[in-house]
VOFI-601426 format. One record per residue: residue in three letters; x, y, z of N, C-alpha, C, CB in turn. Coordinates in steps of 0.2 Angstrom, whole numbers, plus 5000, padded with zeros to 4 digits. Glycine has a CB too. Layout:
REM VOFI-601426
AlaXYZXYZXYZXYZ ...
This chain:
REM VOFI-601426
Met529350495158528950475151528650525148528350415151 Pro528450575149528150625145528650675143527550665149 Glu529350675148529750725146530250685140530250755153 Glu530250605138530550585135530250575128530850535139 Arg529650585128529250585123529250645120528650575124 Ala529250695123529250765120530150775118528850825126 Gly530550755121531150755118531250715111531550735121 Asp530850655111530850615106530550655098530450555108 Glu529950685100529650725095529950785093529050735097 Asp530450815098530750865096531250845091530950895101 His531550775092532150765088531750745082532650705092 Val531350695080531050685075530850755071530450655076 Ala530550805073530550865069531150905067530250895073 Arg531550895070532250935067532550885062532850955073 Thr532450815063532650775058532250775052532750705059 Ile531650785051531250805046531550875042530550815049 Ala531550925048531650975045532450995042531451005051 Thr532850955044533450975042533650915036534050985048 Asp533450855036533550795030532850795025533550705035 Thr532450815027531950805021531950865016531150805025 Pro532050835009532150895003531450935004532150854993 Gly531651005003530951045002530951065010530150994998 Ala531151035016530651045022531251125024530550955029 Leu530951165027531251225030531551205035530751275032 Ser532151225038532651225043532151245050533251285040 Leu532351225056532051265061532451315062532051225067 Arg533251325061533551375062533651405055534051365065 Arg533551485055533651505048533751585052532951505043 Leu534151625046534251685048533651735046534751695045 Asp533451795050532951845049532951855041533151905054 Pro532351865038532651885030532851945030532051875024 Arg532652005034533152055035533752055034533052065039 Val534052005037534652005039534951965033534851975046 Ser534751915030534851885024534851935017534451815023 Ile534451985018534452035011535052085012533452085010 Val535152105018535852155018536352115017535952195025 Ile536452055020537052005018537151995011537051935021 Leu536551975008536551975001536952034998535851954998 Val536652085001536752154997537452164996536452215001 Leu537752165004538552165006539052115000538552115014 Ile538652055000539152014994539252024988539051954993 Asn538552044985538452074979538952134978537752094978 Ala539052184983539452244984540052234983539352274991 Thr540452184985541052144983541252084981541352144986 Ala540752084977540852024972541452034967540152024969 Phe541452084965542052094959542652134964541552144951 Thr542952104970543452124973544052084973543252144979 Pro544352064969544652004968545252004970544751984962 Arg545652064972546352064974546452044981546652134974 Leu546052034985546052004991545651934991545752044994 Val546051894988545751824988545551784995546351794986 Val545951815001545751785006545051805010546351795010 Gly544951875008544051895009543651855004543851965007 Gln543751825000543351794996543251724998543551794989 Ile543651685001543851645004543351645010544551645005 Met543451695013543151695020542351705020543451755023 Met542151745013541551765012541051675011541651815005 Val541651635007541251575006541151535012541651545000 Ala541751535017541751505023541251525027542251515027 Leu541051605028540351615031539751585028540251685031 Ser539651605023539051575018539151495021539251575009 Ala539651445020539551385023539351385029540051345022 Ala539551415033539451425041538651435040539951505046 Val538251485038537551495037537251435036537251545031 Ala537351415031537151355027536951295034537851345022 Val537651265036537751215041537451245048538651205043 Trp537351305050536851315053536051315053537051355054 Cys536051315047535251305046535151235044534951345042 Gly535651205045535551125045535651095038534851105048 Arg536051135033536051115026536751095026535851175020 Val536951045029537851015030538051005023537850925035 Ser537650955020537850925013537750975007537250865011 Ser537451025009537351075003538051135004536551125004 Ala538151135009538851175012539351145008539151175020 Val539451075010539951035006540051035000539850975006 Arg539551024997539551024989539751084986538651004985 Trp539351144989539751214987540351214989539451284989 Cys540751194994541451214996541851174991541551195005 Val541651104990542051064985542051104978541750994985 Ala541451134977541351164969541851224969540351194967 Tyr541751264977542351314975543051294976542151384980 Ala543151234978543951224976544051214970544251174980 Val543751174968543751144961543851204955542951094958 Val543451264957543551324952544151344954543151374952 Met544351374961544951394961545651364959544951404965 Ala545551284960545951244956546151274948545751184957 Ala545551254945545551264938545851324935544951254935 Gly545651384940545851444939546651454937545551484945 Tyr546951414945547651414945547951384939547851384951 Ala547651304937547851254931548051304925547251184929 Phe547451344924547551384918548051434918547051404916 Leu548351454923548751494923549551464920548751524930 Leu549551394920550251354919550251344912550251264923 Phe549751374908549851384901549651444898549551344897 Pro550251474896550251544894550051534887551051584896 Asn549351544886549251564878548551584878549251514872 Ala548251614872547651664872547151614874547451714866 Ala547051554872546451504875546451504882546451434873 Ala546951484883546951474892546851544895547751444896 Ala546951594895546951664895546251664896547251694889 Ser545951664891545151664891544851614897544951644883 Phe544851574896544451514901544751534908544651414900 Ala545451554910545551604915545151654917545951634915 Thr544951694913544451764914543951724916544151804907 Met543751674912542851654913542751644920542551564908 Ile543451594922543351564930543351624935544051514932 Val543751664934543851714938543051754939544351764935 Met542751764933542151794933541551734937541951814926 Val541851684937541351634942541551644947541251554941 Arg542051634950542251634957542151704961543051604957 Cys542151754957541951824959541151834962541951864953 Val540651784959539951784960539951714963539451804954 Phe540251684963540351614967539751614974541351604970 Cys539951654976539651674984539051684984539851734989 Val538851724978538251754979537651704978538151814974 Gly537851664972537351604972537451554980537651554964 Met538051544981538151494987537451534992539151494992 Phe537551584995537251605000536551624997537651675004 Ala536351654991535651634989535351584989535551644984 Ser535651514988535451444988535051444995536051394987 Thr535451455000535251445006534651475008535651445010 Met534651545007534151595009533651565005534351675008 Ile533451555000532951534995532851475000533151524987 Ala533251425000532951365003532751365011533551305002 Thr532951415015532451415021532151485023532951385028 Thr532051525020531551585020530851565017531851655016 Arg530451585022529751585020529551635016529251575025 Val528951625011528751685008528551735012528251675003 Gly528051715017527851765021528151815023527651745025 Glu528751775028529351815032529551865027529851765033 Leu529851855020530051885017529651935014530451855015 Ala528951925013528551985013528452035018527851975011 Cys528352005024528352055031529152105031528351985041 Ala529652065030530352105030530252155024531352045029 Leu530052135020530152195013529552255015529952145004 Gln528852245017528552285021528752315024528252265024 Arg529152295030529252355036529752385033529452345043 Ala530252365027530752425024530452455019531252385020 His529752465021529352505016529552505007529552595019 Leu529552465005529652444998529252454994529852384997 Pro529152464987528452454984528252394984528452484977 Arg527652394984527052334985527152304977526152374987 His527252334971527552284965528152254966527652324959 Gly528552294968529352254970529252204975530052314973 Ile528752184980528752144985528452094981528252164992 Ile527852084976527552034973528052014971527152034969 Ala528552054967529052024961529451974964529552074957 Val529752014970530251954975529951904977530551974980 Cys529451904979528951834983528951794977528151844985 Val528851804971528651754965529151714963528451784960 Ala529751754964530451754962530751694966530951824963 Leu530551714973530651664977530551584976530351674983 Arg529851604975529551514974529751494967528651494975 Phe529851554962529851514955530551484954529851564949 Phe531151514957531651474956531851384959532051534959 Pro531551384966531451304967530951264961531051294975 Thr530651294960530051274955530351254948529551334954 Met530851294946531051294940531551244941531251344937 Ala531851234947532351164947532151104947532951164953 Gly531451114951531151044950530751024943530651044956 Glu530651054942530551064933531051034929530651154929 Phe531551054930532351044926532250954928533151094932 Arg532250944933532350854937531850824935532450844945 Ala531150854933530650824930530750794923530250864930 Val530950844919530950824912531550774912531050904906 Ile532050804915532850734915532650674917533450744921 Glu532250664922531850594923531350564919531550594929 Ala530950624914530650594911531050564903530150634910 Leu531450604902531850594897532350514898532250654895 Arg532350504904532750454906532450374905532950464913 Val531850404907531250344906530850324899530750364912 Arg531050374895531050364887531550344884530850424882 Gly532050324888532750304883533150364881532650254876 Met533050414883533450484880533750504887532850544877 Ala534150474889534350494895534950544894534450434898 Ile535150594896535550654895536250624900535050744898 Thr536650614895537350594897537950634894537350534895 Leu538450634897538950664896539150644888539450654900 Lys539050584886539150574879538650604875539250504877 Ser537950604876537450644873537550714871537050644877 Ile537750734877538150804879538550844872538650794886 Val539050804872539550794868539550794861539950754871 Thr539150734859539050704852538450754849538850624851 Gln537750764852537250774851537050854856536850714851 Pro537350894856537250954860536650984858537650994859 Val536551004852535951044849535350984852535851054839 Arg535350924850534650884852534650874860534650804848 Val535050884863535150884871534650934873535850904875 Met534950994870534651064873533851064871535051134869 Glu533851044864533151054863532651004867533051044856 Asn532950934869532450894872532350924879532550824872 Leu532850954882532750974889532351054889533650984893 Leu532651104885532251174887531651174884532651224884 Val531551144878530751154876530351134881530551114870 Pro530251064884529751064889529751104894529551014890 Val530451124897530451164903530251214903531051184906 Met530551264896530051344894529451334895530051374886 Ser529051274892528251274892528151264898527951224887 Arg528251224902528051214909528251274912528451154911 Leu528851314913528851374916528451424916529351404915 Ser528151424909527751484906527051464910527751484896 Ile526851414911526251394915526351404924526151324913 Val527051374925527051384932527051474935527851344935 Ala527351514929527351584931526651614931527751614926 Asp526151584929525651614928525251584934525351604921 Glu525351534935524951504941525251534949525051414941 Leu525951544949526251584954525951664955526951584954 Ser525951694948525551754949524851744951525551784942 Asn524451694949523851704951523751684958523451674947 Ala524051654961524151634968524251694971524651564969 Ala524751734972524851784973524351854973525251794971 Val523851844968523251894966522751864971523051894959 Val522651794972522151764975522451804984522051664974 Arg523051784984522951804993523151894993523751734999 Gly522951924988522751984990523452044989522451974997 Met523952004986524552034986524652114982525051974981 Asp524152124978523852174975523552214977523552164973 Ser523352214982522752254988523052324988522752224996 Ser522752364989523152424990522952444998522852484984 Arg522652404999522552415010523252395012521752345015 Pro523252415019523852395021523652325025524252465026 Arg524252295025524152215025524552205031524352175019 Thr524252145034524552125041525052065039524052105048 Ser525252035044525851975043525651945049526652005043 Tyr525551865047525751815052526351815058525851755049 Tyr526951835054527551825057527651885061527951815052 Asp528051865066528351915070528951925070528151905076 Leu529351955065530051955066530351985070530351965061 Arg530851955074531351975079532151945077531151945087 Leu532552005078533351985076533551945085533952075072 Arg533851885081534251865086534951855087534051815087 Ala535251825092536051835092536251825086536451785098 Ala536151755084536451715077536351775072536051645075 Asp535751825072535751875065536351915066534951915063 Val536451935072536952005074537451955072537052045082 Val537651895075538551865074538651875066538651755077 Phe538051835062538251835057538351895053538051805055 Leu537851935055537851995049538552045050537052045048 Ala538852055057539452085060540052055058539352065067 Leu540051985054540551955054540551975044540451865059 Phe540051955041539951985034540152055034539251975032 Ala539852095037539952165037540652165039539452205041 Ala541052145041541752145043542052125037541952105048 Thr541952075035542352055029542152095023542151985028 Ala541552115021541452145017541752225017540852135017 Ala541952255023542252305024542952305021542252325031 Ala543152255024543952235021543952225014544252155025 Leu543652195012543552195004543552245000543052165002 Leu543152295001542952374999543652415001542352405004 Leu543952415006544552435009545052425003544752385016 Ser545152365002545552334997545452344990545452264999 Lys544752354988544552384981544852454981543752384980 Phe544852494987545252564985545852594987544752604987 Gly546052514989546852534989546952554997547052614983 Val546652555002546752565008547052515011546252575011 Ile546852465011547252395012547552345007546752345016 Val548152335008548552305002548652245003549052345001 
């Protein structure tokens, strides 16, 4: 009975961590590994000559999301990437200036797509304390660590503020629909951005004050509650991303055709 109960409690904990919005996954990459992978993805973002390598980057990012318990997010990102790829090839069927400009824009989106895909998983699964500990061990400047930690908290908060404003507009009978965006784009932007920007300025001050209260600006050496250790999954994903990034960089310089 005690073993069954413990198993049930573990199952509930995993369910909450993977299915509840805003809950951290029980499995996540080491922040140091996530930062290195993000740097590798950025370094290879504009190497479009090897499309297979880009698709591999997207597949690896989706694998990380699935391993962290974000299956629905991985599916949405993969579907979005497929749509971007299809749209890029569709515009090539119309050889005119307008289609060429749209095709160029889509190529740019495709190049930076994987950056946003992996960053979303990193932000959703990384604790701020773990990230601060990783950056401190890398001996980065204190003010840079504060900026990164505040940004990690700011972007999810920004998404929540947009959702809250959109819901408030819907309750007041000013729902944002495709028709309203097409017919009244200026009014839609005004109704959405003005309250969001006003609220975000307050949120930024609150996050900065919270960082100061926690002693982030102290000149004394800081300790950390977290004990970061590399695991097998960290090494495997880092090796896979590094190999793919190496192939893309070699293709960029003409070593691999």
